Structures are given as C-alpha cells and as structure tokens.
NUDODREN-144079 format. One record per atom (N, C-alpha, C, O): residue number from 1; y negated, z, x negated; atom name. Coordinates in pm, 1 decimal, always signed. Each point is the difference from the previous one (the first is absolute). Example, Ala and Ser with C-alpha at 12.3 -4.5 7.8 and 13.67 -1.06 7.14 Angstrom:
! NUDODREN-144079
@num->1&north->+569.0&up->+780.0&east->-1319.0&atomo->N
@num->1&north->-119.0&up->+0.0&east->+89.0&atomo->CA
@num->1&north->-120.0&up->+0.0&east->-90.0&atomo->C
@num->1&north->+1.9&up->+66.5&east->-103.6&atomo->O
@num->2&north->-106.9&up->-138.5&east->+138.6&atomo->N
@num->2&north->-119.0&up->+6.0&east->-82.0&atomo->CA
@num->2&north->-109.0&up->+73.0&east->+77.0&atomo->C
@num->2&north->-110.8&up->+16.9&east->-50.9&atomo->O
***
This chain:
! NUDODREN-144079
@num->1&north->+116.8&up->+0.0&east->-84.2&atomo->N
@num->1&north->-116.8&up->+0.0&east->+84.2&atomo->CA
@num->1&north->-123.5&up->+0.0&east->-89.1&atomo->C
@num->1&north->-4.9&up->+70.3&east->-100.9&atomo->O
@num->2&north->-94.3&up->-149.3&east->+138.8&atomo->N
@num->2&north->-126.0&up->-5.6&east->-72.4&atomo->CA
@num->2&north->-112.8&up->+33.0&east->+97.1&atomo->C
@num->2&north->-9.2&up->-57.5&east->+108.5&atomo->O
@num->3&north->-76.6&up->+151.3&east->-149.3&atomo->N
@num->3&north->-120.9&up->+31.5&east->+74.9&atomo->CA
@num->3&north->-116.4&up->-50.0&east->-84.2&atomo->C
@num->3&north->-19.6&up->+44.9&east->-112.9&atomo->O
@num->4&north->-56.9&up->-137.3&east->+167.9&atomo->N
@num->4&north->-111.8&up->-61.6&east->-72.9&atomo->CA
@num->4&north->-131.4&up->+39.5&east->+66.4&atomo->C
@num->4&north->-17.8&up->-17.4&east->+120.5&atomo->O
@num->5&north->-72.8&up->+70.2&east->-200.1&atomo->N
@num->5&north->-132.6&up->+35.1&east->+50.7&atomo->CA
@num->5&north->-86.9&up->-125.5&east->-4.0&atomo->C
@num->5&north->-15.4&up->-62.8&east->-104.7&atomo->O
@num->6&north->-40.9&up->+27.2&east->+219.7&atomo->N
@num->6&north->-80.6&up->-122.1&east->+8.3&atomo->CA
@num->6&north->-148.3&up->+27.2&east->+15.5&atomo->C
@num->6&north->-81.5&up->-89.7&east->-21.6&atomo->O
@num->7&north->+44.6&up->+212.0&east->+58.9&atomo->N
@num->7&north->-141.5&up->+33.4&east->+14.5&atomo->CA
@num->7&north->-16.1&up->+151.0&east->-11.6&atomo->C
@num->7&north->+93.3&up->+76.3&east->+25.5&atomo->O
@num->8&north->-212.8&up->-35.1&east->-64.2&atomo->N
@num->8&north->-32.1&up->+142.2&east->-11.3&atomo->CA
@num->8&north->-144.2&up->+20.2&east->+44.4&atomo->C
@num->8&north->-85.5&up->-85.4&east->-23.4&atomo->O
@num->9&north->+59.1&up->+198.8&east->+87.6&atomo->N
@num->9&north->-136.6&up->+33.7&east->+37.4&atomo->CA
@num->9&north->-15.4&up->+151.9&east->-0.7&atomo->C
@num->9&north->+97.6&up->+75.0&east->-2.4&atomo->O
@num->10&north->-224.4&up->-32.6&east->+4.6&atomo->N
@num->10&north->-28.9&up->+142.9&east->+2.7&atomo->CA
@num->10&north->+56.7&up->+62.1&east->+125.8&atomo->C
@num->10&north->+3.9&up->-62.8&east->+105.9&atomo->O
@num->11&north->+39.6&up->+186.0&east->-118.7&atomo->N
@num->11&north->+45.7&up->+73.9&east->+115.7&atomo->CA
@num->11&north->-115.4&up->+73.5&east->+66.4&atomo->C
@num->11&north->-116.4&up->-26.7&east->-29.9&atomo->O
@num->12&north->+147.8&up->+118.2&east->+118.9&atomo->N
@num->12&north->-102.1&up->+73.2&east->+74.6&atomo->CA
@num->12&north->-74.8&up->+101.9&east->-86.4&atomo->C
@num->12&north->-108.3&up->+45.0&east->+37.4&atomo->O
@num->13&north->+165.2&up->-8.7&east->-152.0&atomo->N
@num->13&north->-64.9&up->+88.8&east->-96.2&atomo->CA
@num->13&north->+25.5&up->-56.8&east->-140.0&atomo->C
@num->13&north->+83.8&up->-89.0&east->-15.2&atomo->O
@num->14&north->-153.2&up->+137.8&east->-85.9&atomo->N
@num->14&north->+26.8&up->-47.2&east->-137.4&atomo->CA
@num->14&north->+141.0&up->+35.3&east->-48.0&atomo->C
@num->14&north->+46.9&up->-52.9&east->-100.8&atomo->O
@num->15&north->+20.1&up->+142.2&east->+173.5&atomo->N
@num->15&north->+134.4&up->+44.0&east->-36.9&atomo->CA
@num->15&north->+109.4&up->-73.7&east->+76.8&atomo->C
@num->15&north->+116.5&up->+39.7&east->-2.8&atomo->O
@num->16&north->-154.8&up->-146.1&east->+70.5&atomo->N
@num->16&north->+95.6&up->-84.5&east->+73.3&atomo->CA
@num->16&north->-24.6&up->-144.8&east->-36.6&atomo->C
@num->16&north->-113.3&up->-41.8&east->-23.6&atomo->O
@num->17&north->+222.3&up->-34.2&east->+19.5&atomo->N
@num->17&north->-8.5&up->-142.1&east->-28.7&atomo->CA
@num->17&north->+97.5&up->-69.7&east->+94.9&atomo->C
@num->17&north->+107.9&up->+52.7&east->+27.3&atomo->O
@num->18&north->-144.5&up->-169.4&east->+22.5&atomo->N
@num->18&north->+83.2&up->-71.5&east->+96.2&atomo->CA
@num->18&north->+47.5&up->-132.9&east->-58.3&atomo->C
@num->18&north->-77.0&up->-75.1&east->-59.9&atomo->O
@num->19&north->+204.2&up->+49.1&east->+78.9&atomo->N
@num->19&north->+61.3&up->-123.2&east->-48.5&atomo->CA
@num->19&north->+52.7&up->-82.0&east->+115.8&atomo->C
@num->19&north->+42.1&up->+54.3&east->+102.2&atomo->O
@num->20&north->-44.6&up->-186.0&east->-119.0&atomo->N
@num->20&north->+75.5&up->-91.5&east->+85.2&atomo->CA
@num->20&north->+115.3&up->-48.3&east->-86.9&atomo->C
@num->20&north->-21.4&up->-47.2&east->-111.6&atomo->O
@num->21&north->+143.2&up->+59.0&east->+162.4&atomo->N
@num->21&north->+117.1&up->-36.5&east->-79.5&atomo->CA
@num->21&north->+90.5&up->-93.9&east->+78.5&atomo->C
@num->21&north->-1.8&up->-3.3&east->+123.1&atomo->O
@num->22&north->+80.5&up->-72.4&east->-197.4&atomo->N
@num->22&north->+105.3&up->-83.3&east->+58.5&atomo->CA
@num->22&north->+132.2&up->+56.6&east->-49.4&atomo->C
@num->22&north->+18.3&up->+23.8&east->-119.4&atomo->O
@num->23&north->+72.0&up->-2.9&east->+211.4&atomo->N
@num->23&north->+132.7&up->+49.5&east->-32.6&atomo->CA
@num->23&north->+99.4&up->-108.2&east->+38.5&atomo->C
@num->23&north->+34.0&up->-15.2&east->+117.3&atomo->O
@num->24&north->+12.6&up->-60.1&east->-216.6&atomo->N
@num->24&north->+87.4&up->-114.4&east->+25.5&atomo->CA
@num->24&north->+129.2&up->+34.6&east->+70.7&atomo->C
@num->24&north->+55.3&up->-83.1&east->+72.1&atomo->O
@num->25&north->-6.6&up->+203.1&east->-91.2&atomo->N
@num->25&north->+123.8&up->+43.1&east->+64.0&atomo->CA
@num->25&north->-19.6&up->+17.2&east->+150.7&atomo->C
@num->25&north->+91.1&up->-25.9&east->+78.7&atomo->O
@num->26&north->-210.7&up->+69.7&east->-39.6&atomo->N
@num->26&north->-25.5&up->+25.8&east->+141.2&atomo->CA
@num->26&north->-52.9&up->-123.0&east->+72.2&atomo->C
@num->26&north->+51.6&up->-37.9&east->+105.1&atomo->O
@num->27&north->-155.8&up->-25.1&east->-162.2&atomo->N
@num->27&north->-58.7&up->-117.4&east->+65.5&atomo->CA
@num->27&north->-104.0&up->-61.2&east->-93.3&atomo->C
@num->27&north->-106.0&up->+58.5&east->-22.3&atomo->O
@num->28&north->+136.2&up->-175.4&east->-31.7&atomo->N
@num->28&north->-91.6&up->-67.5&east->-92.7&atomo->CA
@num->28&north->-128.8&up->-45.5&east->+66.7&atomo->C
@num->28&north->-99.9&up->-22.4&east->-68.3&atomo->O
@num->29&north->+100.4&up->+8.4&east->+199.1&atomo->N
@num->29&north->-116.0&up->-53.1&east->+70.7&atomo->CA
@num->29&north->-90.0&up->+108.9&east->+56.9&atomo->C
@num->29&north->-100.0&up->-29.4&east->+65.3&atomo->O
@num->30&north->+135.4&up->+154.6&east->-90.1&atomo->N
@num->30&north->-75.6&up->+111.0&east->+56.7&atomo->CA
@num->30&north->-61.1&up->+82.9&east->-112.4&atomo->C
@num->30&north->+65.1&up->+27.1&east->-100.9&atomo->O
@num->31&north->-189.0&up->+12.3&east->+119.1&atomo->N
@num->31&north->-66.5&up->+89.0&east->-94.3&atomo->CA
@num->31&north->+8.6&up->+141.9&east->+54.0&atomo->C
@num->31&north->-31.6&up->+25.7&east->+116.1&atomo->O
@num->32&north->+74.6&up->+65.5&east->-201.4&atomo->N
@num->32&north->+10.5&up->+140.7&east->+36.5&atomo->CA
@num->32&north->-115.7&up->+76.5&east->-62.3&atomo->C
@num->32&north->-51.0&up->-38.2&east->-105.2&atomo->O
@num->33&north->+10.4&up->+144.9&east->+169.6&atomo->N
@num->33&north->-109.0&up->+83.5&east->-49.2&atomo->CA
@num->33&north->+57.5&up->+124.5&east->-66.6&atomo->C
@num->33&north->+94.4&up->+61.7&east->+49.4&atomo->O
@num->34&north->-154.5&up->-26.7&east->-163.8&atomo->N
@num->34&north->+39.1&up->+120.0&east->-73.3&atomo->CA
@num->34&north->-127.6&up->+75.5&east->-35.0&atomo->C
@num->34&north->-93.1&up->-57.3&east->-56.8&atomo->O
@num->35&north->+88.9&up->+185.4&east->+90.5&atomo->N
@num->35&north->-110.5&up->+85.8&east->-40.1&atomo->CA
@num->35&north->+55.8&up->+99.1&east->-101.2&atomo->C
@num->35&north->+102.6&up->+63.7&east->+23.9&atomo->O
@num->36&north->-171.1&up->-51.5&east->-137.0&atomo->N
@num->36&north->+49.4&up->+79.2&east->-111.9&atomo->CA
@num->36&north->-106.3&up->+99.3&east->-44.6&atomo->C
@num->36&north->-117.0&up->-35.4&east->-14.0&atomo->O
@num->37&north->+158.3&up->+160.4&east->-8.3&atomo->N
@num->37&north->-93.9&up->+103.7&east->-42.7&atomo->CA
@num->37&north->+27.1&up->+48.0&east->-142.3&atomo->C
@num->37&north->-76.8&up->+80.0&east->-53.5&atomo->O
@num->38&north->+182.9&up->-126.9&east->-7.5&atomo->N
@num->38&north->+40.3&up->+49.8&east->-130.6&atomo->CA
@num->38&north->+113.5&up->+99.4&east->+14.1&atomo->C
@num->38&north->+88.1&up->+7.3&east->-85.7&atomo->O
@num->39&north->-90.0&up->+69.3&east->+193.8&atomo->N
@num->39&north->+108.8&up->+94.4&east->+25.3&atomo->CA
@num->39&north->+78.3&up->-34.2&east->+126.2&atomo->C
@num->39&north->+113.9&up->+43.4&east->+17.1&atomo->O
@num->40&north->-175.4&up->-121.2&east->+70.6&atomo->N
@num->40&north->+66.3&up->-37.8&east->+124.6&atomo->CA
@num->40&north->-12.8&up->-150.1&east->+22.0&atomo->C
@num->40&north->-90.6&up->-65.7&east->-51.2&atomo->O
@num->41&north->+185.1&up->+14.1&east->+129.7&atomo->N
@num->41&north->-1.4&up->-141.7&east->+34.4&atomo->CA
@num->41&north->+25.9&up->-11.2&east->+150.3&atomo->C
@num->41&north->+90.4&up->+64.0&east->+53.6&atomo->O
@num->42&north->-170.2&up->-145.4&east->+12.5&atomo->N
@num->42&north->+15.4&up->-26.1&east->+142.9&atomo->CA
@num->42&north->+14.3&up->-150.7&east->+15.6&atomo->C
@num->42&north->-76.2&up->-76.0&east->-59.7&atomo->O
@num->43&north->+173.2&up->+32.3&east->+139.4&atomo->N
@num->43&north->+25.6&up->-143.9&east->+11.3&atomo->CA
@num->43&north->+67.0&up->-30.7&east->+132.6&atomo->C
@num->43&north->+45.6&up->+89.8&east->+70.8&atomo->O
@num->44&north->-40.4&up->-218.2&east->-38.4&atomo->N
@num->44&north->+66.6&up->-44.7&east->+122.3&atomo->CA
@num->44&north->+123.7&up->-84.5&east->-31.9&atomo->C
@num->44&north->+38.6&up->-86.9&east->+78.1&atomo->O
@num->45&north->+23.4&up->+113.6&east->-194.8&atomo->N
@num->45&north->+125.1&up->-67.9&east->-36.5&atomo->CA
@num->45&north->+118.0&up->+90.8&east->+32.7&atomo->C
@num->45&north->-15.6&up->+121.0&east->+16.7&atomo->O
@num->46&north->+129.3&up->-179.2&east->-8.2&atomo->N
@num->46&north->+123.1&up->+75.4&east->+21.2&atomo->CA
@num->46&north->+67.6&up->+16.5&east->-136.4&atomo->C
@num->46&north->+70.8&up->-89.6&east->-46.1&atomo->O
@num->47&north->-93.3&up->+205.7&east->-18.5&atomo->N
@num->47&north->+55.4&up->+27.0&east->-132.1&atomo->CA
@num->47&north->+86.6&up->+124.8&east->+4.0&atomo->C
@num->47&north->-26.2&up->+93.0&east->+76.3&atomo->O
@num->48&north->+129.0&up->-92.4&east->-158.9&atomo->N
@num->48&north->+79.8&up->+121.6&east->-13.3&atomo->CA
@num->48&north->-83.5&up->+105.9&east->-70.3&atomo->C
@num->48&north->-101.2&up->-31.8&east->-62.4&atomo->O
@num->49&north->+142.4&up->+155.1&east->+71.9&atomo->N
@num->49&north->-71.4&up->+108.9&east->-66.5&atomo->CA
@num->49&north->-3.3&up->-20.7&east->-151.5&atomo->C
@num->49&north->-102.8&up->+22.3&east->-64.0&atomo->O
@num->50&north->+215.6&up->-64.9&east->+7.4&atomo->N
@num->50&north->+8.4&up->-22.6&east->-145.1&atomo->CA
@num->50&north->-91.9&up->-114.1&east->-43.4&atomo->C
@num->50&north->-66.7&up->+9.4&east->-103.1&atomo->O
@num->51&north->+63.3&up->-115.8&east->+180.8&atomo->N
@num->51&north->-85.6&up->-114.1&east->-35.2&atomo->CA
@num->51&north->-147.4&up->+36.3&east->+13.7&atomo->C
@num->51&north->-81.9&up->-38.9&east->-83.3&atomo->O
@num->52&north->+48.7&up->+111.9&east->+186.1&atomo->N
@num->52&north->-138.2&up->+44.1&east->+18.2&atomo->CA
@num->52&north->-44.2&up->+86.3&east->-119.2&atomo->C
@num->52&north->-111.6&up->-14.3&east->-49.9&atomo->O
@num->53&north->+199.2&up->+102.7&east->+5.8&atomo->N
@num->53&north->-31.2&up->+85.1&east->-115.2&atomo->CA
@num->53&north->-23.0&up->-85.0&east->-125.1&atomo->C
@num->53&north->-94.9&up->+24.5&east->-74.5&atomo->O
@num->54&north->+180.0&up->-123.4&east->+51.0&atomo->N
@num->54&north->-13.7&up->-86.0&east->-116.8&atomo->CA
@num->54&north->-127.3&up->-84.6&east->+8.9&atomo->C
@num->54&north->-70.2&up->-17.5&east->-99.7&atomo->O
@num->55&north->+40.9&up->-34.0&east->+217.4&atomo->N
@num->55&north->-120.9&up->-79.5&east->+20.7&atomo->CA
@num->55&north->-123.7&up->+85.2&east->-28.9&atomo->C
@num->55&north->-92.9&up->-46.0&east->-66.4&atomo->O
@num->56&north->+91.3&up->+169.5&east->+115.8&atomo->N
@num->56&north->-112.4&up->+90.2&east->-25.1&atomo->CA
@num->56&north->-15.4&up->+26.1&east->-149.9&atomo->C
@num->56&north->-112.1&up->+2.8&east->-50.6&atomo->O
@num->57&north->+223.0&up->+16.1&east->-20.7&atomo->N
@num->57&north->-5.0&up->+21.3&east->-144.7&atomo->CA
@num->57&north->-55.1&up->-124.0&east->-71.7&atomo->C
@num->57&north->-77.2&up->+11.9&east->-95.1&atomo->O
@num->58&north->+117.1&up->-129.4&east->+141.1&atomo->N
@num->58&north->-50.5&up->-124.4&east->-60.2&atomo->CA
@num->58&north->-149.3&up->-18.2&east->+25.3&atomo->C
@num->58&north->-73.2&up->-44.7&east->-88.3&atomo->O
@num->59&north->+28.0&up->+79.3&east->+208.8&atomo->N
@num->59&north->-143.2&up->-6.4&east->+28.8&atomo->CA
@num->59&north->-75.4&up->+97.9&east->-89.5&atomo->C
@num->59&north->-108.6&up->-30.3&east->-49.4&atomo->O
@num->60&north->+167.4&up->+147.1&east->+29.4&atomo->N
@num->60&north->-62.8&up->+99.7&east->-84.7&atomo->CA
@num->60&north->-14.3&up->-49.6&east->-142.8&atomo->C
@num->60&north->-103.9&up->+20.9&east->-62.7&atomo->O
@num->61&north->+207.5&up->-86.8&east->+10.1&atomo->N
@num->61&north->-5.6&up->-53.8&east->-136.5&atomo->CA
@num->61&north->-105.8&up->-109.0&east->-12.1&atomo->C
@num->61&north->-68.3&up->-9.7&east->-102.0&atomo->O
@num->62&north->+54.9&up->-71.7&east->+205.3&atomo->N
@num->62&north->-92.4&up->-113.3&east->-5.7&atomo->CA
@num->62&north->-143.9&up->+36.2&east->+35.6&atomo->C
@num->62&north->-93.9&up->-57.1&east->-55.5&atomo->O
@num->63&north->+76.0&up->+152.0&east->+148.4&atomo->N
@num->63&north->-133.9&up->+27.0&east->+52.4&atomo->CA
@num->63&north->-47.4&up->+143.2&east->-22.5&atomo->C
@num->63&north->-118.2&up->+29.0&east->+18.2&atomo->O
@num->64&north->+207.8&up->+60.8&east->-57.4&atomo->N
@num->64&north->-37.9&up->+138.5&east->-27.5&atomo->CA
@num->64&north->-37.9&up->+77.4&east->+124.1&atomo->C
@num->64&north->+49.4&up->-25.9&east->+109.7&atomo->O
@num->65&north->-139.5&up->+122.8&east->-130.0&atomo->N
@num->65&north->-47.1&up->+87.4&east->+106.2&atomo->CA
@num->65&north->-148.3&up->-25.2&east->+24.1&atomo->C
@num->65&north->-69.4&up->-55.2&east->-85.4&atomo->O
@num->66&north->+21.5&up->+96.6&east->+203.6&atomo->N
@num->66&north->-140.7&up->-14.7&east->+31.5&atomo->CA
@num->66&north->-84.5&up->+99.7&east->-76.5&atomo->C
@num->66&north->+52.9&up->+97.1&east->-54.2&atomo->O
@num->67&north->-183.2&up->-119.4&east->+48.8&atomo->N
@num->67&north->-67.2&up->-110.2&east->+68.2&atomo->CA
@num->67&north->+33.8&up->-134.4&east->-65.0&atomo->C
@num->67&north->+3.8&up->-13.7&east->-122.3&atomo->O
@num->68&north->+20.3&up->-83.6&east->+208.2&atomo->N
@num->68&north->+46.3&up->-130.3&east->-46.8&atomo->CA
@num->68&north->-116.9&up->-89.3&east->-39.9&atomo->C
@num->68&north->-104.9&up->-0.7&east->+64.5&atomo->O
@num->69&north->+125.1&up->-73.5&east->-170.8&atomo->N
@num->69&north->-94.0&up->-101.5&east->-45.9&atomo->CA
@num->69&north->+44.8&up->-131.7&east->+63.5&atomo->C
@num->69&north->+96.6&up->-61.8&east->-44.8&atomo->O
@num->70&north->-167.2&up->+20.0&east->+148.7&atomo->N
@num->70&north->+42.2&up->-117.5&east->+76.0&atomo->CA
@num->70&north->+0.3&up->-126.1&east->-85.9&atomo->C
@num->70&north->+84.6&up->-87.1&east->+20.2&atomo->O
@num->71&north->-176.2&up->+75.3&east->-114.5&atomo->N
@num->71&north->-2.2&up->-118.4&east->-86.6&atomo->CA
@num->71&north->+124.1&up->-3.9&east->-89.5&atomo->C
@num->71&north->+58.1&up->-106.5&east->-20.5&atomo->O
@num->72&north->-17.9&up->+220.3&east->-32.0&atomo->N
@num->72&north->+122.4&up->+6.6&east->-80.5&atomo->CA
@num->72&north->+121.8&up->-33.0&east->+86.5&atomo->C
@num->72&north->+89.3&up->-73.4&east->-42.4&atomo->O
@num->73&north->-86.6&up->+128.4&east->+163.8&atomo->N
@num->73&north->+112.2&up->-26.3&east->+90.6&atomo->CA
@num->73&north->+8.9&up->-149.5&east->+32.4&atomo->C
@num->73&north->+109.2&up->-56.7&east->+3.9&atomo->O
@num->74&north->-223.8&up->-6.0&east->+19.1&atomo->N
@num->74&north->-0.3&up->-144.0&east->+29.9&atomo->CA
@num->74&north->+51.2&up->-80.7&east->-118.8&atomo->C
@num->74&north->+68.6&up->-100.5&east->+18.5&atomo->O
@num->75&north->-101.2&up->+143.2&east->-140.3&atomo->N
@num->75&north->+48.9&up->-72.6&east->-117.7&atomo->CA
@num->75&north->+150.9&up->+15.8&east->-15.6&atomo->C
@num->75&north->+67.3&up->-93.1&east->-44.1&atomo->O
@num->76&north->-13.7&up->+208.4&east->+79.4&atomo->N
@num->76&north->+145.7&up->+20.4&east->-4.8&atomo->CA
@num->76&north->+67.6&up->-92.0&east->+100.9&atomo->C
@num->76&north->+101.4&up->-62.7&east->-30.6&atomo->O
@num->77&north->-157.6&up->+54.6&east->+150.5&atomo->N
@num->77&north->+56.8&up->-86.6&east->+104.0&atomo->CA
@num->77&north->-11.6&up->-146.7&east->-41.5&atomo->C
@num->77&north->+94.4&up->-77.1&east->+17.2&atomo->O
@num->78&north->-208.6&up->+38.9&east->-71.0&atomo->N
@num->78&north->-20.2&up->-138.5&east->-42.4&atomo->CA
@num->78&north->+98.4&up->-40.2&east->-109.6&atomo->C
@num->78&north->+40.8&up->-115.9&east->-7.9&atomo->O
@num->79&north->-2.7&up->+212.3&east->-77.0&atomo->N
@num->79&north->+95.0&up->-26.1&east->-108.0&atomo->CA
@num->79&north->+143.2&up->-17.3&east->+52.3&atomo->C
@num->79&north->+89.9&up->-37.3&east->-75.3&atomo->O
@num->80&north->-69.5&up->+64.9&east->+205.3&atomo->N
@num->80&north->+131.8&up->-21.5&east->+59.3&atomo->CA
@num->80&north->+79.7&up->+127.0&east->+19.7&atomo->C
@num->80&north->+111.3&up->+12.0&east->-51.2&atomo->O
@num->81&north->-166.2&up->+82.3&east->+124.1&atomo->N
@num->81&north->+68.4&up->+126.7&east->+24.9&atomo->CA
@num->81&north->+114.8&up->-19.8&east->+97.6&atomo->C
@num->81&north->-21.6&up->-21.6&east->+119.3&atomo->O
@num->82&north->+142.5&up->+29.1&east->-170.2&atomo->N
@num->82&north->+117.8&up->-4.9&east->+86.6&atomo->CA
@num->82&north->+105.4&up->+91.6&east->-59.4&atomo->C
@num->82&north->+3.2&up->+23.6&east->-120.8&atomo->O
@num->83&north->+82.0&up->+27.0&east->+206.9&atomo->N
@num->83&north->+101.5&up->+96.2&east->-39.1&atomo->CA
@num->83&north->+135.2&up->-45.2&east->+52.0&atomo->C
@num->83&north->+15.3&up->-30.3&east->+118.3&atomo->O
@num->84&north->+81.7&up->+26.1&east->-206.7&atomo->N
@num->84&north->+133.3&up->-45.6&east->+36.2&atomo->CA
@num->84&north->+96.0&up->+118.1&east->-0.4&atomo->C
@num->84&north->-2.8&up->+83.2&east->-90.6&atomo->O
@num->85&north->+87.9&up->-76.8&east->+192.7&atomo->N
@num->85&north->+94.4&up->+110.5&east->+14.1&atomo->CA
@num->85&north->+141.6&up->-53.7&east->+13.6&atomo->C
@num->85&north->+25.0&up->-99.5&east->+68.1&atomo->O
@num->86&north->+66.1&up->+167.9&east->-134.7&atomo->N
@num->86&north->+142.7&up->-35.7&east->+8.2&atomo->CA
@num->86&north->+51.5&up->+29.7&east->+140.2&atomo->C
@num->86&north->-52.8&up->+85.4&east->+71.1&atomo->O
@num->87&north->+154.9&up->-156.7&east->-34.5&atomo->N
@num->87&north->+59.2&up->+17.3&east->+133.4&atomo->CA
@num->87&north->+46.4&up->+143.9&east->+20.9&atomo->C
@num->87&north->-13.7&up->+53.5&east->+110.0&atomo->O
@num->88&north->+68.8&up->+10.2&east->-214.4&atomo->N
@num->88&north->+50.7&up->+136.5&east->+14.9&atomo->CA
@num->88&north->-113.8&up->+95.5&east->+35.0&atomo->C
@num->88&north->+21.2&up->+93.0&east->+77.9&atomo->O
@num->89&north->-141.9&up->-112.9&east->-133.1&atomo->N
@num->89&north->-113.1&up->+85.3&east->+31.9&atomo->CA
@num->89&north->-44.5&up->-18.9&east->+143.9&atomo->C
@num->89&north->-47.3&up->+93.7&east->+64.2&atomo->O
@num->90&north->+62.8&up->-215.3&east->-14.0&atomo->N
@num->90&north->-39.1&up->-29.9&east->+137.2&atomo->CA
@num->90&north->+92.1&up->+69.5&east->+98.5&atomo->C
@num->90&north->-44.4&up->+41.3&east->+107.2&atomo->O
@num->91&north->+171.6&up->-27.6&east->-141.3&atomo->N
@num->91&north->+99.0&up->+52.3&east->+92.9&atomo->CA
@num->91&north->+14.6&up->+151.9&east->-5.3&atomo->C
@num->91&north->+63.6&up->+57.0&east->+88.6&atomo->O
@num->92&north->-119.5&up->+10.3&east->-187.9&atomo->N
@num->92&north->+16.0&up->+145.0&east->-14.0&atomo->CA
@num->92&north->-63.3&up->+74.0&east->+113.6&atomo->C
@num->92&north->+4.4&up->+122.9&east->+3.7&atomo->O
***
C-alpha cells in the first residue's frame, strides 16, 4: 500500500497541518483528508491500528511537531512525500 501526499495547507492552529492524500489501496480516484498535530492524526481513511501508527510515525519523521513551517511542509510534499507499507503491516 502506498499513501501519497498531494497537497498540504495550514491547519486551524499553528500546531495543526492538513494533508490531502491518495491511498492507492483504497481508491486512486479519491482524495482523503488527514489532519496531523505531531502527536495525533485524524483522517477519513480505513486503516488498521498498526498502519495508522506507522503512518503517524512517518509523518512525524517527515514533518516533525508544531508549530509547523508551512513552506517547509510544502517543499517536502513537492519533493514527493509518499509512504509505502508492506502487506503484513496493513493486515495487523
């Protein structure tokens, strides 16, 4: 499974950031919303608990904690922010 971030924008506070992502496993034609705080993740995807935990860790490695620098976040997304997960992680 690959989750690809296609857009990023400021969240409701400097400690929140919002992503638009494509999840090829679920639906390549649909954009999902992800709100990230550095410690929590809110989304409208259907992910296992293990995959959600790994995705949150990957976001943390790529974007860190707030307050978020939106220009830095946009450069990470522009460089091709995507995360690939093994099938076993998806099924846990």
